[in-house]
C-alpha positions as CSV (number, residue, x, y, z in Angstrom):
1,M,70.9,-17.9,-13.5
2,F,68.5,-16.3,-16.0
3,T,69.7,-13.2,-17.8
4,V,68.7,-11.5,-21.0
5,R,72.3,-10.4,-21.5
6,K,74.3,-13.1,-23.3
7,N,78.0,-13.4,-24.0
8,Y,79.9,-14.9,-26.9
9,Y,83.5,-15.4,-27.7
10,P,84.4,-14.5,-31.3
11,Y,87.4,-16.1,-33.0
12,S,90.5,-13.9,-33.1
13,S,93.2,-14.7,-35.6
14,P,96.8,-14.4,-34.5
15,F,97.3,-12.4,-37.7
16,D,94.7,-9.7,-36.9
17,P,96.2,-6.2,-37.1
18,C,94.1,-4.9,-34.2
19,P,93.9,-6.2,-30.6
20,P,91.0,-8.6,-30.4
21,I,87.8,-8.2,-28.4
22,K,87.7,-11.3,-26.3
23,V,84.1,-11.2,-25.2
24,K,81.1,-9.6,-27.0
25,T,77.7,-9.2,-25.4
26,F,74.2,-8.9,-26.8
27,S,70.7,-8.4,-25.3
28,T,67.8,-10.7,-26.0
29,P,64.2,-9.5,-25.6
30,P,62.1,-11.0,-22.7
31,N,59.3,-12.1,-25.0
32,L,61.6,-14.9,-26.3
33,Y,61.3,-16.7,-23.0
34,I,57.4,-16.6,-22.8
35,G,55.8,-19.3,-25.0
36,F,52.4,-17.7,-24.8
37,Q,50.9,-14.7,-23.3
38,P,49.2,-15.8,-20.0
39,P,46.0,-14.0,-18.9
40,N,45.9,-11.2,-16.2
41,L,49.6,-9.9,-16.8
42,P,50.4,-6.8,-14.8
43,Q,50.1,-3.7,-17.0
44,F,51.6,-0.2,-17.1
45,S,49.4,2.8,-16.9
46,P,48.8,4.3,-20.4
47,H,51.3,7.1,-19.7
48,E,54.0,4.6,-18.5
49,A,53.3,2.2,-21.4
50,L,54.1,5.0,-23.9
51,R,57.4,5.5,-22.2
52,A,58.2,1.8,-21.8
53,G,57.1,0.9,-25.3
54,T,54.9,-2.0,-24.1
55,L,51.7,-2.4,-22.1
56,W,52.7,-5.5,-20.2
57,K,55.4,-5.2,-17.5
58,P,56.9,-8.7,-18.0
59,F,57.7,-7.7,-21.6
60,Y,59.6,-4.5,-20.6
61,D,63.4,-4.6,-20.9
62,P,65.4,-1.4,-20.5
63,W,68.5,-1.5,-22.7
64,F,71.8,-0.7,-21.0
65,S,75.0,-0.5,-22.8
66,P,77.5,-3.1,-21.5
67,Y,79.8,-0.1,-20.7
68,E,77.1,1.4,-18.4
69,R,76.8,-1.9,-16.6
70,A,80.6,-1.9,-16.0
71,K,80.5,1.6,-14.6
72,E,77.7,0.6,-12.1
73,S,79.6,-2.4,-10.8
74,N,82.9,-0.7,-10.6
75,P,82.6,2.3,-8.2
76,S,85.8,4.3,-8.8
């Protein structure tokens, strides 16, 4: 499944003084996955484009903290 959020598992030494972070996540921008800009991409209105930071909808990627995503999926 395609996702712009990637995970990696850093090395943790048995001699580290702090508890290790087992999984770290990072976000990749959507423009990495489009080789060229195809014609007739859907566009935001000028006002929406200023808020989104891009004119083209496929290049928009709202950034969410991994902790916000965890809160959304864990209703407590």
